[in-house]
Each structure stands twice: as C-alpha cells, then as structure tokens.
C-alpha positions in Angstrom: 13.5 -5.3 -0.9 17.2 -4.8 0.0 19.5 -7.8 0.6 18.7 -9.9 3.6 20.9 -12.1 5.9 22.0 -15.5 4.7 20.0 -17.3 7.4 16.9 -15.5 6.3 17.4 -16.5 2.7 18.1 -20.1 3.6 14.9 -20.3 5.7 13.0 -18.7 2.8 14.1 -21.6 0.6 13.1 -24.2 3.1 9.7 -22.7 3.6 9.1 -22.5 -0.2 9.3 -26.3 -0.2 6.0 -26.4 1.7 4.7 -23.0 0.6 1.0 -23.4 1.5 1.3 -24.7 5.0 -0.8 -22.3 7.2 1.0 -20.8 10.2 0.3 -18.1 12.7 2.9 -15.4 13.3 2.9 -12.3 15.5 4.1 -9.5 13.3 4.6 -6.0 14.6 2.0 -6.5 17.4 -0.7 -8.3 15.5 -1.4 -12.1 15.1 -1.7 -13.2 11.5 -2.5 -16.4 9.7 -0.4 -16.8 6.6 1.3 -19.3 4.3 4.6 -20.5 5.6 6.3 -19.1 2.5 5.2 -15.5 3.2 8.2 -13.1 3.5 6.6 -10.5 5.8 8.1 -11.9 9.1 11.5 -11.9 7.4 11.2 -8.3 6.3 10.0 -7.0 9.6 12.7 -8.9 11.5 15.4 -7.5 9.4 14.0 -4.1 8.9 11.9 -3.2 12.0 10.5 0.0 10.5 9.1 -1.8 7.5 5.5 -0.8 7.0 5.4 1.3 10.1 5.3 4.6 8.1 1.7 3.8 7.1 0.6 3.1 10.7 2.3 6.3 11.9 0.5 8.3 9.3 -2.9 6.9 10.4 -2.0 7.7 14.0 -1.0 11.2 13.1 -4.3 11.8 11.3 -6.2 10.5 14.3 -4.8 13.3 16.5 -7.3 15.7 14.9 -9.8 13.2 13.5 -10.3 10.3 15.9 -12.8 8.5 13.5 -12.2 8.1 9.8 -12.1 5.6 7.0 -9.2 4.0 5.3 -9.0 2.2 1.9 -6.4 -0.5 1.7 -5.8 -1.6 -1.9 -3.7 -4.7 -2.2 -4.6 -5.7 1.3 -2.9 -9.1 1.0 -3.3 -10.9 4.4 -4.6 -7.9 6.2 -1.4 -6.9 8.1 -1.6 -3.2 7.4 -5.3 -3.1 8.1 -5.0 -4.8 11.5 -2.1 -2.7 12.5 -4.0 0.5 11.7 -7.1 -0.7 13.6 -5.0 -1.6 16.6 -3.4 1.8 16.6 -6.5 3.9 15.8 -9.6 2.7 17.7 -11.9 5.0 15.7 -10.8 3.8 12.2 -12.5 1.5 9.9 -10.9 -0.1 6.8 -12.1 -1.2 3.4 -9.7 -4.0 2.3 -9.6 -4.5 -1.4 -7.8 -7.6 -2.7 -7.8 -8.9 -6.2 -6.0 -12.3 -5.7 -8.2 -15.1 -4.5 -5.2 -16.8 -2.9 -4.6 -13.9 -0.5 -8.4 -13.4 0.1 -8.4 -16.7 2.0 -5.9 -15.3 4.5 -7.4 -11.9 4.6 -10.7 -13.4 5.6 -9.0 -15.5 8.3 -7.4 -12.5 9.8 -10.1 -9.8 9.5 -13.4 -11.6 8.7 -14.9 -11.3 12.2 -13.8 -7.7 12.7 -16.8 -5.3 12.4 -14.5 -2.4 11.5 -13.4 -4.2 8.3 -15.1 -4.6 5.0 -13.6 -6.8 2.3 -14.0 -6.1 -1.4 -12.8 -9.0 -3.6 -11.9 -7.1 -6.7 -9.2 -5.5 -8.9 -9.2 -1.8 -9.1 -8.5 -0.6 -12.7 -8.5 2.6 -14.6 -9.9 0.9 -17.7 -11.5 -2.4 -18.6 -8.9 -5.2 -18.9 -8.4 -8.9 -18.1 -5.5 -9.7 -15.7 -4.0 -12.8 -14.2 -2.1 -13.1 -11.0 1.7 -13.7 -10.7 2.7 -14.5 -7.1 6.1 -14.2 -5.5 7.6 -13.6 -2.0 4.2 -13.0 -0.3 2.8 -10.6 -2.8 1.1 -10.5 -6.2 1.4 -8.5 -9.3 -1.0 -8.7 -12.2 -0.2 -9.1 -15.9 -2.4 -8.8 -18.9 -3.8 -12.2 -20.1 -6.9 -14.3 -20.4 -8.1 -16.4 -17.5 -8.6 -13.8 -14.8 -11.6 -14.5 -12.6 -11.8 -11.6 -10.2 -14.2 -8.7 -10.9 -12.6 -5.4 -11.8 -13.9 -2.0 -10.7 -12.9 1.6 -11.5 -12.5 4.0 -8.6 -16.0 5.5 -9.2 -17.6 2.1 -9.5 -16.0 1.1 -6.1 -17.4 4.2 -4.5 -20.9 3.7 -6.0 -21.0 0.1 -4.7 -19.7 0.7 -1.2 -21.2 2.9 1.6 -17.8 4.3 2.6 -17.5 8.0 3.2 -15.1 10.2 5.2 -12.2 8.4 3.6 -9.1 10.2 4.9 -6.4 7.7 4.0 -5.9 5.6 0.8 -3.1 3.1 0.7 -2.1 1.2 -2.5 0.5 -1.5 -2.7 -0.2 -3.4 -5.9 3.2 -4.1 -7.4 3.1 -1.7 -10.4 -0.5 -0.6 -10.7 -0.3 2.0 -8.0 0.3 4.8 -10.5 -3.0 4.1 -12.1 -5.1 3.2 -9.0 -4.2 6.0 -6.7 -5.2 8.9 -9.0 -8.5 7.0 -9.8 -9.4 6.6 -6.1 -8.3 10.1 -5.2 -10.7 11.4 -8.0 -13.5 9.2 -6.8 -13.2 10.4 -3.2 -12.2 14.0 -4.1 -14.7 15.4 -1.5 -12.7 13.8 1.3 -9.3 15.0 0.0 -7.7 11.8 1.4 -4.1 11.5 2.2 -2.5 9.1 -0.3 0.1 6.4 0.4 1.5 4.5 -2.5 4.4 2.3 -3.5 6.3 3.9 -6.4 8.4 1.4 -8.3 9.1 2.4 -11.8 10.3 -1.0 -12.9 7.2 -2.8 -11.8 5.1 0.1 -13.2 6.5 -0.6 -16.6 5.9 -4.3 -16.2 2.3 -3.5 -15.5 2.0 -1.6 -18.8 2.6 2.0 -17.8 5.5 3.3 -19.9 5.6 6.6 -18.1 5.7 6.1 -14.3 6.6 9.8 -13.7 3.2 10.9 -15.2 1.5 9.9 -11.9 2.8 13.1 -10.3 1.3 15.3 -12.9 -2.0 13.6 -12.5 -1.9 14.0 -8.8 -0.8 17.6 -9.1 -3.9 18.2 -11.3 -6.0 16.7 -8.5 -4.5 19.2 -6.0 -1.8 17.2 -4.3 1.4 19.2 -3.5 3.1 18.0 -0.3 5.0 14.7 0.0 6.9 12.6 2.4 9.1 9.8 1.1 10.6 6.7 2.6 13.0 4.1 1.2 12.0 0.5 0.6 13.0 -0.5 4.1 10.9 2.2 5.9 13.8 4.7 6.4 12.8 8.3 6.0 14.1 10.0 2.9 12.4 13.3 3.7 9.6 15.8 3.2 9.5 17.5 -0.2 7.3 19.5 -2.6 6.1 17.9 -5.8 8.8 19.4 -8.0 11.5 17.8 -5.8 9.6 14.5 -5.7 9.5 14.4 -9.5 13.3 14.9 -9.7 14.0 12.3 -7.0 11.7 9.6 -8.3 13.3 10.1 -11.8 16.6 9.3 -10.2 15.6 6.0 -8.6 14.5 4.8 -12.0 18.2 4.5 -12.9 19.4 2.7 -9.8 21.0 -0.7 -10.2 19.4 -3.9 -9.1 19.8 -4.3 -5.4 19.6 -0.6 -4.6 16.5 1.1 -3.2 14.5 0.7 -6.4 11.2 1.9 -5.0 9.8 4.5 -2.6 6.9 4.7 -0.3 5.3 8.1 -0.9 2.6 9.9 1.2 0.9 12.9 -0.3 -1.5 15.5 1.2 -3.9 17.7 -0.7 -3.0 21.4 -0.8 -6.4 22.2 0.8 -6.2 19.5 3.4 -4.8 21.4 6.4 -5.1 18.4 8.8 -3.5 16.0 6.3 -0.5 18.3 5.8 -0.1 18.6 9.6 -0.2 14.8 9.8 2.6 14.5 7.3 4.6 17.0 9.4 4.0 15.1 12.6 5.2 11.9 11.1 8.5 13.5 9.9 9.0 15.3 13.2 8.4 12.1 15.2 10.8 10.2 13.0 13.6 12.8 13.4 13.1 13.2 17.2 
C-alpha cells in the first residue's frame, strides 16, 4: 500500500496497542465486525477506489449473467464477499480462508447469509505445512511446522464443494496467488471463470516461488489472453494483451520500496465472450 497520511499512521499505532478489540465499521457500504487494528478502514478512507475494481467486475458480469458463483480465496473478514453480494443480488460466494484468526470475523460478518459458504482451508498446489504471519489486517503464510488448517488443492476443493457455474475467482493471499489462481482455473475449466488476483513479485518470492512471471505462461496455457490491470490503490492502469502484461509486470518487480509494487489483475479466457465484454465494461466505466 502506498504512503498514508500522518494522522492515519498515528491512529494505526494507537489501535495496535489494543489490536484485538472488536469494533464495527461501515466500509464502502457494508457493516463489518473487525479487530480495531485492521487497516481496511484506513485504506478505503485514503483511497476510495481501493477494492472497488473487484465489485465493478462482478457487476459487469451480472449484466449478461444475473446469477453466478464467486470463489473468494483469502476472504479475510468477508468485506469483498459482502460488497459483491450487495451489488449483485443473484450472486453467491464461497469464502475460503486459511487463518483461524480471520475466520472468527468472517463468520461474524457472513455466517447467517444463505448466499455464502465458508471453507476453512488453505488452497495449495502441492502438499505443504504452513504457518500464519499476520500484519496490517492481512495474513501471509510461510513454510514451517505447526500449521493447523487443512490444505486442499483446487481439484480437491471442487470435489468437496457443490459449487458450479463459477464465473469469478478472486485470490488475495499475499504471495500465493500465482500458485492458487492457475490451480483453481484448471479445476473449474468448464466455467472459464474470470480471474482476479493480486500480483506482488516480492511477496511471491517470500512465499517460495522464485519465478513470479511464470504465472502468465501457466494462465496462457489455460486459455487466458485478455487482461485489465490496476495499481495497488485501485487506479486503472489499463487493458492489455498477455504479452504486454508480462512486460509490465516484469517492470514492477524492479520498483523501489514505497512505489506501486503490486498490481490487481483481472483476466478473461479467450473463449469467454461475456467475460471479455465484462472487462471492457469495467474499463469503459472507469474512463467515462
């Protein structure tokens, strides 16, 4: 996240003194229970477009497909899921969260919603044991003994869950997205879902993937060709073909600390006419 105002940073330090105090905050139109230390209200106050690209994408898909399913990996406290459900009455969301700490708040916020199913698990591309490292309202996982959450591959998740017509897959897992998204796209290949992921090469390497750029080759092999890119505060970078995406994402790997070190990236399958139209709608609406 880019630099934030001094008052926001000071409040963040104060809240971290009592980090687990449960509070309710209205964030971008939805009421959420969260720990007082969570940074989401700060981000959305400073950058009003933060996270709205995902919601806009769901709305654009709903123009032609009023009812569809969404997979939200790294669901955290349920903020993305609830905003999508509020904006798209025909949507349902599978929230996948691998950190027991955030599961508590996810259940507070979505547990009574019949359009939400919660899967307490880590999505992995191969068997591994991971432990949680929490900071600033999010969690990344590192290799190590002591992990307690079950892990599932993409195909295992699909086999266990009655969840079809998946048209949107979102992943925000602080570095594991380059592994998770191709695995889920392959598991739901019949739906040709639109993909939405955080691409952060620094966190990807910390998660053990030494070649972040290889994700684009894997997704190309699965049939994905059209992309829309946003900076880390939700500002539109632009629409681009895969070749341009590869060049641009290689560039952000060399940016200095404090710059836009990660992108949000949405991709549509080359055979998914409605998904490609949805990407175009989002870009056109942003530029209008």
